[in-house]
C-alpha positions as CSV (number, residue, x, y, z in Angstrom):
1,M,74.1,161.3,131.6
2,I,72.8,163.4,128.8
3,P,69.9,162.6,126.4
4,N,70.9,160.3,123.4
5,D,70.4,162.7,120.8
6,L,72.9,165.2,122.0
7,L,75.5,162.7,122.1
8,R,78.9,164.2,120.2
9,Y,80.8,161.6,118.6
10,R,83.0,160.9,115.5
11,L,83.1,157.6,113.4
12,D,86.0,155.7,112.1
13,N,84.1,153.8,109.7
14,K,87.5,151.8,108.4
15,N,88.5,150.4,111.6
16,H,85.6,150.6,113.1
17,R,85.8,152.9,115.8
18,I,84.2,155.6,117.9
19,Y,85.2,158.8,119.4
20,P,83.6,160.7,121.9
21,V,84.0,164.6,121.3
22,M,84.6,166.1,124.3
23,C,85.1,169.5,125.5
24,S,88.6,171.1,126.4
25,I,89.3,172.4,130.0
26,A,92.5,174.2,128.9
27,Q,92.5,178.1,129.4
28,N,91.2,180.5,127.1
29,S,89.2,177.1,125.2
30,K,86.3,178.1,123.3
31,D,84.5,175.3,125.2
32,L,85.2,177.5,128.5
33,E,83.7,180.4,127.2
34,L,80.5,178.8,126.5
35,A,80.6,177.4,129.3
36,S,80.8,180.6,131.2
37,H,78.1,182.2,129.1
38,I,75.6,179.6,130.1
39,I,76.5,180.0,133.7
40,Q,75.9,183.6,133.3
41,V,72.4,182.9,131.3
42,F,71.4,180.6,134.5
43,D,72.3,182.8,137.0
44,Y,70.8,185.9,135.2
45,C,67.5,184.1,135.0
46,Y,67.5,182.9,138.6
47,H,68.1,186.3,140.2
48,H,65.4,188.1,138.2
49,K,63.1,185.5,138.3
50,L,62.8,185.1,134.8
51,A,60.4,182.5,133.3
52,K,61.7,179.4,131.4
53,E,60.6,180.4,128.2
54,K,63.1,183.4,128.5
55,L,65.7,180.9,129.6
56,D,65.5,178.9,126.4
57,Q,65.3,182.0,124.3
58,S,68.7,182.8,125.8
59,L,69.9,179.5,125.1
60,K,68.7,179.3,121.2
61,D,71.1,182.7,121.0
62,L,73.8,181.0,122.5
63,E,73.1,177.9,119.8
64,I,73.7,180.6,117.1
65,T,76.4,182.3,118.4
66,Y,78.3,179.0,118.8
67,K,77.0,176.8,115.8
68,D,76.8,173.8,118.2
69,Y,72.9,172.8,119.2
70,K,74.2,169.4,120.7
71,L,76.6,170.8,122.9
72,V,74.5,174.1,124.2
73,R,71.9,171.7,125.5
74,G,74.3,169.3,126.6
75,L,75.8,171.7,129.0
76,A,72.4,173.4,130.0
77,T,71.0,170.0,130.8
78,I,73.4,169.4,133.5
79,L,72.9,173.0,134.5
80,E,69.0,172.4,134.9
81,R,69.9,169.1,137.1
82,R,71.1,171.8,139.5
83,C,67.8,173.8,139.7
84,V,64.6,173.3,141.1
85,F,62.0,175.0,138.6
86,E,58.4,175.7,140.2
87,S,55.4,178.0,139.1
88,F,55.0,181.4,139.7
89,S,52.5,181.1,142.9
90,Q,52.8,178.2,145.0
91,P,49.2,178.6,147.5
92,R,49.6,177.9,150.9
93,L,47.8,174.6,151.6
94,K,46.1,176.2,154.7
95,A,44.5,178.7,152.8
96,K,43.6,175.9,149.7
97,E,41.5,174.0,152.3
98,S,39.8,177.1,153.9
99,T,38.2,177.6,150.5
100,K,38.0,174.5,149.2
101,N,34.4,174.5,149.5
102,D,33.3,177.9,148.4
103,P,31.1,178.8,145.7
104,I,33.0,180.0,142.7
105,H,30.3,183.0,142.1
106,N,30.8,184.4,145.7
107,I,34.9,184.9,145.3
108,K,34.3,188.7,145.1
109,D,33.1,188.3,148.8
110,T,36.1,186.6,149.4
111,R,39.4,189.3,150.2
112,G,42.9,188.6,149.5
113,L,42.3,185.1,147.7
114,M,44.5,185.6,144.7
115,K,47.7,184.6,146.5
116,N,45.8,181.3,148.0
117,L,44.6,180.0,144.2
118,T,46.6,177.7,141.8
119,A,46.8,178.4,138.2
120,S,44.5,175.9,137.8
121,E,41.6,177.1,139.7
122,I,42.2,180.6,138.8
123,R,41.7,178.8,134.9
124,R,38.4,177.0,136.0
125,I,37.4,180.7,137.5
126,V,38.2,182.6,134.4
127,F,36.3,179.6,132.0
128,D,33.4,179.5,134.4
129,E,32.9,183.0,134.1
130,S,32.9,182.9,130.5
131,A,30.4,180.0,130.1
132,S,28.1,182.1,132.4
133,K,28.0,185.8,130.6
134,G,29.1,184.1,127.2
135,I,32.4,182.8,125.3
136,A,34.6,185.8,124.8
137,I,34.9,185.7,120.8
138,N,37.5,188.9,120.3
139,E,40.3,190.6,122.1
140,N,37.4,193.2,123.6
141,R,35.2,190.8,125.1
142,R,38.0,189.3,126.5
143,K,39.5,192.3,127.8
144,V,36.1,193.1,129.8
145,L,35.8,189.6,130.8
146,L,39.8,189.4,132.6
147,E,38.7,192.8,134.0
148,N,35.7,191.7,135.7
149,I,37.6,188.7,137.4
150,S,40.3,190.6,138.2
151,D,38.3,193.0,139.9
152,N,36.9,190.5,142.3
153,L,40.0,189.1,142.8
154,K,41.6,192.1,144.2
155,T,44.3,192.1,141.5
156,S,45.1,193.6,138.1
157,P,44.4,191.6,134.7
158,D,48.1,191.6,133.5
159,M,48.8,189.7,137.1
160,L,45.5,187.7,136.2
161,S,46.9,186.7,132.8
162,K,50.2,185.8,134.3
163,M,49.1,183.5,137.4
164,M,46.7,181.5,135.1
165,W,49.2,180.0,132.7
166,S,52.0,180.1,135.8
167,D,52.1,176.2,136.2
168,Q,53.0,175.5,132.6
169,D,56.4,174.5,132.1
170,E,57.5,177.6,129.8
171,N,56.5,179.9,132.5
172,S,58.3,178.0,135.3
173,V,60.8,180.2,137.2
174,I,64.2,178.5,139.0
175,K,63.6,178.8,142.7
176,V,66.8,177.2,143.7
177,F,70.2,177.1,141.9
178,V,73.3,175.7,142.7
179,P,75.9,177.4,140.8
180,I,79.4,175.8,139.4
181,T,82.4,176.6,138.4
182,E,83.5,176.5,134.3
183,V,85.9,173.5,134.6
184,K,84.0,171.7,136.7
185,L,80.6,171.9,134.5
186,L,82.8,170.7,131.3
187,L,84.1,167.9,133.5
188,M,80.7,166.9,134.2
189,Y,79.6,167.1,130.7
190,N,82.3,165.1,129.4
191,I,81.9,162.4,131.9
192,S,78.2,162.3,130.8
193,L,79.1,162.1,127.5
194,I,81.1,159.0,128.3
195,Q,78.2,157.7,130.0
196,T,75.7,158.2,127.0
197,L,78.1,156.9,124.7
198,L,78.4,153.5,126.9
199,F,74.1,153.6,126.3
200,G,74.8,151.2,123.4
201,C,77.4,149.4,125.0
202,L,77.1,145.2,124.4
203,K,80.2,144.1,126.0
204,M,83.0,146.0,128.1
205,K,86.6,144.9,128.9
206,L,87.8,146.6,132.0
207,V,91.2,146.9,133.8
208,L,92.0,148.6,137.0
209,D,95.3,148.9,138.6
210,L,95.5,150.7,142.2
211,A,98.7,151.1,144.2
212,S,97.0,149.5,147.4
213,N,93.5,148.3,148.2
214,A,92.9,147.2,144.9
215,G,90.3,144.8,146.2
216,T,88.2,147.5,147.5
217,I,87.3,149.1,144.3
218,W,87.2,145.6,142.4
219,K,84.7,145.2,145.1
220,K,82.4,148.1,144.6
221,V,82.4,147.6,140.8
222,L,81.5,143.8,141.0
223,R,78.7,144.5,143.4
224,E,77.2,147.4,141.3
225,V,77.5,144.6,138.4
226,K,75.5,142.1,140.2
227,R,73.1,144.8,141.5
228,L,72.6,145.8,137.9
229,G,71.6,142.1,136.6
230,L,74.9,142.3,134.3
231,M,77.3,139.2,133.9
232,Y,80.9,139.3,134.0
233,W,84.0,136.7,134.2
234,L,87.5,137.5,135.1
235,E,90.8,136.6,133.4
236,V,94.4,136.9,133.8
237,E,96.5,137.9,131.1
238,G,99.9,139.5,130.1
239,S,99.4,143.3,129.8
240,R,100.6,145.3,127.0
241,Q,104.4,146.6,126.2
242,E,104.1,150.1,128.7
243,D,102.9,147.7,131.4
244,Y,106.2,146.6,132.6
245,E,108.0,146.6,136.1
246,E,111.6,146.2,137.1
247,S,112.7,143.5,138.8
248,N,116.2,142.3,139.6
249,N,117.5,144.9,136.9
250,K,115.2,143.1,135.0
251,L,112.0,143.6,133.0
252,T,109.2,141.7,133.6
253,K,105.7,141.4,132.3
254,K,103.2,142.3,134.7
255,K,99.9,140.0,134.7
256,R,96.6,142.2,134.4
257,I,93.0,140.9,135.7
258,V,90.8,141.7,132.8
259,C,87.1,142.0,133.7
260,T,84.6,141.3,130.8
261,I,80.7,142.7,131.4
262,E,78.1,142.0,129.5
263,G,74.3,142.0,129.4
264,A,72.8,138.9,130.1
265,L,70.3,139.0,127.0
266,N,72.6,140.9,124.6
267,V,73.6,138.1,122.5
268,L,69.7,137.3,122.1
269,K,68.5,140.4,121.7
270,L,70.2,144.0,120.7
271,T,68.8,146.5,123.6
272,D,70.2,149.4,125.2
273,R,69.0,148.5,128.8
274,Y,72.0,146.6,129.9
275,G,74.4,149.5,128.2
276,T,72.5,151.9,130.6
277,A,74.0,149.7,133.3
278,I,77.0,149.6,132.2
279,A,77.2,153.2,131.5
280,K,76.3,153.6,135.8
281,L,79.6,151.6,136.5
282,F,81.9,154.4,134.8
283,P,82.3,156.8,137.9
284,I,82.9,154.2,140.0
285,I,85.9,153.1,137.6
286,M,87.5,156.7,137.5
287,T,88.4,156.1,141.0
288,A,90.6,153.8,140.6
289,D,94.8,154.8,140.0
290,R,94.5,153.5,136.6
291,W,91.7,152.4,134.7
292,D,91.3,150.8,130.8
293,I,88.1,149.9,129.6
294,N,87.6,148.7,125.4
295,A,83.9,148.8,124.6
296,D,81.5,147.3,121.8
297,I,79.1,150.3,121.0
298,L,75.9,149.5,119.0
299,R,75.0,152.5,116.5
300,I,71.9,152.3,114.2
301,T,72.3,154.3,111.1
302,H,69.6,156.5,109.9
303,G,68.9,153.5,106.9
304,G,68.1,151.3,110.1
305,K,71.6,149.4,109.7
306,K,73.2,148.2,113.2
307,I,77.1,148.5,113.3
308,V,79.4,147.7,116.1
309,Y,82.0,150.0,116.8
310,E,85.1,149.6,119.1
311,F,85.3,152.4,121.9
312,E,88.8,152.6,124.1
313,I,89.5,154.7,126.7
314,T,92.2,154.8,129.4
315,Q,93.0,157.1,132.3
316,N,95.5,159.4,130.7
317,A,93.5,159.1,126.7
318,Y,91.8,162.7,127.3
319,P,94.2,164.9,129.6
320,E,92.8,168.4,128.5
321,S,89.1,166.9,129.0
322,I,89.3,164.3,132.1
323,P,92.4,164.6,134.2
324,A,93.7,162.6,136.5
325,Y,90.9,161.3,139.0
326,T,93.0,162.7,141.9
327,D,92.9,166.5,140.3
328,L,88.7,165.6,139.9
329,N,86.5,167.4,142.5
330,I,83.1,167.8,140.4
331,Y,81.2,168.9,144.1
332,E,81.6,172.8,145.1
333,N,82.7,173.5,148.6
334,S,80.8,176.4,148.5
335,F,77.7,176.5,151.0
336,V,74.5,176.7,150.4
337,P,71.9,178.3,152.8
338,A,69.7,176.2,154.6
339,Y,66.6,179.0,154.0
340,N,67.3,178.6,150.3
341,L,66.2,174.9,150.4
342,S,63.9,174.4,152.9
343,A,61.6,177.4,152.9
344,Q,61.8,177.7,149.0
345,N,61.8,173.9,148.4
346,P,59.3,171.1,149.8
347,V,61.4,168.4,148.8
348,L,64.2,169.2,150.7
349,N,62.5,170.5,153.7
350,K,63.5,167.5,156.5
351,A,62.2,166.8,159.8
352,N,65.5,168.3,160.8
353,S,65.1,171.7,159.2
354,S,68.3,173.0,161.3
355,K,70.6,170.7,158.9
356,K,72.6,172.6,156.3
357,Y,73.1,171.2,152.8
358,D,76.3,172.2,150.8
359,D,76.7,171.4,147.2
360,Q,77.7,167.7,147.5
361,D,74.5,167.2,150.1
362,L,72.3,169.1,147.5
363,N,73.5,166.6,144.7
364,R,73.0,163.4,146.3
365,E,69.6,163.7,148.1
366,F,67.7,166.1,145.4
367,L,69.6,166.8,142.0
368,G,71.0,163.1,141.7
369,K,74.5,162.1,142.3
370,I,76.6,162.9,139.3
371,M,79.5,160.4,140.1
372,T,80.9,159.2,143.5
373,D,82.4,161.5,145.7
374,T,85.7,162.5,144.5
375,S,87.1,163.9,148.2
376,T,88.4,160.4,148.6
377,S,90.6,158.7,146.1
378,G,91.9,155.0,145.7
379,T,95.4,155.3,148.0
380,N,94.0,158.5,150.1
381,S,90.9,157.4,151.4
382,R,89.9,156.3,154.8
383,I,89.6,152.8,155.0
384,L,85.9,151.2,155.5
385,F,85.7,147.8,156.8
386,D,82.5,145.3,155.6
387,S,82.2,144.6,159.6
388,R,83.7,145.4,162.8
389,I,85.5,142.0,163.3
390,E,87.5,142.9,160.1
391,S,88.2,146.5,161.5
392,I,89.4,144.7,165.1
393,F,91.4,142.4,163.0
394,Q,93.6,145.0,161.5
395,E,94.0,147.1,164.9
396,Q,95.4,144.3,166.8
397,F,97.4,142.8,164.4
398,E,99.5,145.7,163.8
399,L,100.0,145.6,167.8
400,F,102.2,142.2,167.3
401,N,104.5,144.2,165.3
402,T,105.6,141.1,163.2
403,G,107.3,142.6,160.4
404,W,104.5,141.5,158.0
405,T,102.8,144.3,156.2
406,I,99.4,144.3,156.2
407,E,96.7,145.5,153.1
408,R,92.7,145.6,153.3
409,E,91.8,144.1,150.0
410,P,94.3,143.3,147.8
411,E,94.0,142.5,144.1
412,P,91.1,140.0,143.5
413,L,92.3,136.2,142.8
414,V,90.4,134.5,139.9
415,T,88.8,131.4,140.6
416,G,88.3,128.4,138.3
417,Q,84.9,129.5,137.3
418,K,86.4,133.1,136.3
419,T,84.6,135.0,139.3
420,A,86.7,137.2,141.8
421,F,87.8,136.3,145.1
422,I,89.0,139.4,147.1
423,P,90.3,138.3,150.2
424,D,89.7,140.9,153.6
425,F,93.6,141.2,154.0
426,L,96.9,140.3,152.6
427,F,100.2,139.9,154.4
428,S,103.3,140.4,152.8
429,K,107.0,140.0,153.6
430,Y,110.1,139.0,151.6
431,N,108.3,137.7,148.6
432,Y,105.9,136.1,150.7
433,K,102.1,136.6,150.3
434,V,99.4,135.6,153.0
435,I,96.0,135.8,152.1
436,V,93.5,136.2,155.1
437,E,90.0,135.9,154.7
438,I,87.4,136.3,157.8
439,I,84.0,134.2,157.3
440,G,81.6,135.7,159.8
441,F,77.8,135.1,160.5
442,W,76.4,133.7,157.4
443,T,73.5,131.5,155.9
444,K,74.7,128.0,155.1
445,E,74.1,128.8,151.1
446,Y,76.8,131.7,151.6
447,L,79.4,129.4,153.5
448,E,79.1,127.2,150.5
449,R,80.0,129.5,147.8
450,K,82.8,131.1,149.8
451,L,84.0,127.4,150.7
452,S,83.6,126.9,146.6
453,K,85.5,130.0,145.6
454,I,88.5,129.0,148.6
455,Y,88.5,125.5,147.4
456,D,89.1,126.7,143.8
457,V,92.0,129.3,144.7
458,V,93.7,126.6,147.0
459,K,93.5,124.1,144.0
460,N,94.7,126.5,141.7
461,K,97.7,128.0,144.1
462,N,98.5,124.4,145.2
463,K,101.7,124.5,142.9
464,E,103.0,127.9,144.0
465,E,105.2,127.4,147.3
466,N,105.2,130.8,148.1
467,F,101.1,131.2,148.2
468,Y,99.5,130.9,152.1
469,M,96.0,131.3,153.3
470,I,94.5,131.9,156.7
471,L,90.7,131.3,157.0
472,V,89.3,133.1,160.6
473,I,86.1,131.7,160.9
474,N,83.1,132.7,163.1
475,H,83.1,130.0,166.1
476,E,79.2,129.6,166.1
477,N,79.6,128.9,162.3
478,L,82.0,126.3,162.7
479,M,79.5,123.5,163.1
480,S,78.0,124.5,159.8
481,Y,81.4,124.7,158.3
482,E,82.1,121.3,158.9
483,I,79.3,119.6,157.9
484,N,79.3,121.1,154.3
485,D,80.9,119.9,151.2
486,S,83.5,116.9,153.1
487,Q,85.6,116.5,150.0
488,K,86.4,120.4,149.6
489,I,86.8,121.2,153.1
490,S,89.0,117.9,153.6
491,Q,91.0,119.2,150.6
492,V,91.2,122.4,152.0
493,K,92.1,121.6,155.6
494,G,94.5,119.1,154.6
495,N,96.8,121.5,152.7
496,S,99.9,122.6,155.1
497,N,99.7,126.1,153.7
498,V,96.4,126.6,154.5
499,L,95.8,127.7,158.3
500,I,92.1,127.1,159.7
501,T,91.2,128.9,162.9
502,S,88.4,131.0,164.6
503,Y,87.2,133.8,166.4
504,K,84.1,133.9,169.1
505,R,82.3,137.1,169.3
506,D,85.1,139.9,169.0
507,K,88.0,137.8,170.4
508,I,90.5,136.7,167.5
509,F,93.1,134.2,168.7
510,F,96.0,135.4,167.2
511,K,98.4,132.8,168.9
512,D,98.2,130.4,166.1
513,I,98.3,133.4,163.3
514,I,101.5,134.6,164.5
515,S,102.9,130.8,165.2
516,F,102.1,130.6,161.2
517,L,103.7,133.6,160.2
518,K,106.6,132.4,162.6
519,N,107.1,129.4,160.5
520,I,106.7,131.3,157.1
521,D,109.9,133.5,158.4
522,N,111.8,130.2,159.7
523,Y,111.5,128.7,156.6
524,Y,112.6,131.8,154.5
525,V,115.6,132.3,156.7
526,N,117.0,129.2,156.9
527,D,116.0,127.4,153.7
528,E,115.6,129.9,150.8
529,L,117.1,133.2,151.6
530,L,120.9,132.1,151.1
531,D,122.3,129.6,149.1
532,E,125.9,128.5,150.0
533,S,127.4,131.5,147.7
534,S,125.2,134.0,149.1
535,Q,126.0,133.1,152.5
536,S,129.4,133.1,151.8
537,I,129.4,136.7,150.4
538,L,127.8,137.5,153.7
539,I,130.6,136.2,155.7
540,Q,132.9,138.1,153.9
541,N,131.5,141.3,154.5
542,V,131.1,140.6,158.0
543,V,134.8,139.9,158.4
544,K,135.3,143.0,156.4
545,F,133.2,145.1,158.4
546,L,134.0,143.3,161.7
547,K,137.9,143.8,161.1
548,K,137.0,147.7,160.1
549,F,135.5,148.3,163.1
550,S,138.6,146.3,165.2
551,T,140.8,149.0,163.9
552,S,138.4,152.2,164.4
553,D,138.4,154.2,167.4
554,K,134.4,153.6,167.9
555,N,134.2,150.9,170.8
556,I,130.6,150.7,169.8
557,T,128.8,149.9,166.5
558,S,125.2,148.1,165.4
559,L,123.9,145.7,163.0
560,S,122.0,148.1,161.1
561,D,125.3,149.7,160.3
562,L,126.5,146.3,158.8
563,E,123.1,146.0,157.1
564,E,123.8,149.7,155.5
565,L,127.2,148.4,154.2
566,L,125.5,145.5,152.6
567,K,123.0,147.4,151.0
568,N,125.4,149.8,149.3
569,E,127.6,147.3,148.4
570,H,125.0,144.8,146.8
571,S,122.1,145.1,144.2
572,D,120.9,141.4,145.2
573,N,117.4,141.7,146.6
574,K,118.6,139.2,148.9
575,F,121.0,141.5,150.5
576,L,118.5,144.3,150.4
577,K,116.0,142.2,152.4
578,I,118.3,141.0,155.0
579,K,117.5,141.6,159.0
580,L,120.4,140.4,160.6
581,V,118.6,140.0,163.8
582,D,116.4,137.5,162.2
583,L,119.1,136.0,160.4
584,I,121.3,135.1,163.7
585,D,118.3,134.4,165.8
586,K,116.6,131.6,163.3
587,N,119.5,130.2,160.8
588,F,121.6,128.2,162.9
589,K,124.4,127.7,160.6
590,F,125.1,131.7,159.8
591,K,124.4,132.2,163.2
592,K,127.6,129.9,164.4
593,Q,129.9,131.2,161.4
594,F,129.0,135.0,162.9
595,G,129.7,134.1,166.4
596,D,133.1,132.4,165.6
597,E,133.9,135.8,163.8
598,L,132.7,137.6,166.9
599,I,135.3,135.4,168.7
600,K,137.9,135.8,166.5
601,N,137.8,139.5,166.2
602,K,137.5,140.1,170.3
603,H,133.8,141.3,170.2
604,V,130.6,140.7,171.8
605,M,127.2,141.4,170.8
606,I,124.4,142.7,173.2
607,N,120.9,143.0,171.5
608,D,121.4,144.3,168.5
609,L,124.9,146.3,169.4
610,L,128.6,145.0,169.0
611,L,131.3,145.9,171.6
612,K,134.7,145.5,171.6
613,E,136.1,143.1,174.3
614,E,138.5,145.5,175.9
615,F,136.0,148.0,176.2
616,T,133.9,145.8,178.5
617,K,136.8,145.0,180.5
618,E,137.0,148.7,181.4
619,I,133.5,148.9,182.1
620,I,133.8,146.0,184.6
621,D,136.6,147.6,186.4
622,D,134.8,150.9,186.5
623,I,131.5,149.5,187.7
624,K,133.0,147.3,190.1
625,R,133.3,150.7,192.2
626,K,129.4,151.3,192.0
627,K,126.8,149.7,194.8
628,T,123.2,150.6,192.7
629,V,122.0,150.1,189.3
630,G,121.5,153.6,189.0
631,E,124.9,154.6,189.4
632,A,126.2,151.8,187.2
633,C,123.9,153.2,184.5
634,D,125.1,156.8,184.8
635,L,128.3,155.0,184.1
636,M,127.1,153.5,181.0
637,I,125.4,156.7,179.9
638,S,128.5,158.6,180.3
639,K,130.7,155.8,177.9
640,G,128.3,156.2,175.4
641,L,126.0,153.1,175.9
642,P,122.2,153.2,175.2
643,E,120.4,152.6,178.3
644,R,118.0,150.1,176.6
645,I,120.9,147.3,177.1
646,H,122.1,148.3,180.3
647,I,120.5,145.5,182.5
648,E,121.3,142.9,180.2
649,L,124.9,144.1,179.7
650,L,125.3,144.1,183.4
651,T,124.2,140.3,183.6
652,F,126.3,139.5,180.4
653,L,129.6,141.1,182.7
654,G,128.9,138.6,185.7
655,F,127.0,141.5,188.0
656,N,124.4,139.9,190.3
657,I,121.5,142.4,190.9
658,E,119.4,142.2,193.9
659,W,115.9,143.6,193.1
660,N,114.8,145.5,196.5
661,S,111.7,147.6,195.3
662,L,110.3,148.5,192.2
663,D,113.0,151.4,191.5
664,Y,115.4,149.5,189.5
665,S,117.7,152.5,190.5
666,N,118.1,151.6,194.1
667,A,118.6,147.6,193.3
668,K,122.0,146.6,194.4
669,I,124.7,145.3,192.3
670,D,127.9,142.9,193.4
671,F,130.1,141.0,190.8
672,R,130.3,137.2,190.6
673,R,133.8,135.9,190.5
């Protein structure tokens, strides 16, 4: 952030709107040229150990050249935060302690004391000497006084004059300077400018949109809102005209979650305390794929009149000033040697002196974090879990290969109290969604709040047939869970769309969870996927496919080929979602019709493969001449049959396998008549 008096903005008093005046990062822009000059000024003063007074004078020259005081000083403010200023002389502590009790009048007997004195100690020596020998009321007496003291301190009068005021701010020098590119400086300035504008924010409406893990960024924002003492509430509303999505060849209006944030006391007293807190949210908001901010900004006129202006900004509102977040990289990757920080800078001299700091570490540990780490974005960042059990849950669930996709922390659900409920996971398949909440070892009060939110969600979603919930509760907390609000828990437990299971230590009981998901699969495949018309169309395509296969030269085809035919000839989402293996396994009506068509066309099905009956008869005759499974498998491979169906095909064709060792190739076979 930059000081409020350096804020650049323009007002539209007719429409009561306020717009920040940001810098352009386009090539050959005037702002880029100015940023380059300011960086050069800081770099020159750093390498030549020039006093801050010289730095300020150079900045004043740039103000005159570019005729923009606020911009020059705003950019300089950001660069100053990347600097460590200290006085020209830093005495060694050990030397200070050794001369602590020495009488001032005996300094002439101490050799090399000058390098161990601070500026305040040198001033005291000069003033004491002046008091004892008469105050220097003219330049000549002053010169004589300084010469006498400098002789005693074994230094020159000029050095003495310089050292005695070296601790003043204007005489300090840059001890550490972390360089930065012109583009990054302007980016940091633009972000700081928006934050400074939000100092006067009374209320802000926020919309976030992410491709995945939406709940993670929402959780960060809402946690920060609570930490900063702000109030919020969520609402679901239809989006603007440009936020439509295509579904079933129709444009459907997407629903957006709008978060309204305001300070707890802004209604009673207008203050910038909460605006400052709101401004701190902006770097986190920028990590979303898409974001939209609408804020009420308070500005006070020179006459003391208070006017509220509207400020609106989105992730693509200023493409030449703030590009898409994925293109941002505020921190430099250049290496800052450890000696620059540890040897010269006591603040950064940690116990582990061998630790190396890069630019990002320096900003975080000393100069302050301008914004969240941009090396990870919303969609590409490594998933971070709130607890070990959540990490175990996702890792183990993916091993089951259920066909359900799992998403970490999806978009929040809005409760009846307009607060957010962010599930730990979301399962999705077909048009079904199952939210998963893991309740670990927490206090009774936490469980009551969590239960209240879950109750609100279940109550609001009760009419939606495609809504399901799984609660995985710490086994040790089950007793506390049972004795809480009996009315709410009974309604949650009594809902057939809610599964309550438990885990003990790190062991999760997936049996109930997998069974719950399979029941949803069965319901969809049997009762919802195909109506009579759709099933009739599907069977017609099956007949068409089987007849074409019968007249072809191929002896083997697969269900995936049939699925591909359906996708090519039909745009209906129902056909695109069909997994014929699931349909044949679970939809009894379709299974019978499909089986009848196979018999009619003289085909057989082994796993997901379809074979002509003639072909299987030829195989039987050839395999009868073989004595072991290994010989039979070699034959089937020569016929183009994949290894995964060999054993099942042998059994289907009527061969008996005599397993006599772990090596299946030596197992004997004989044909059962």
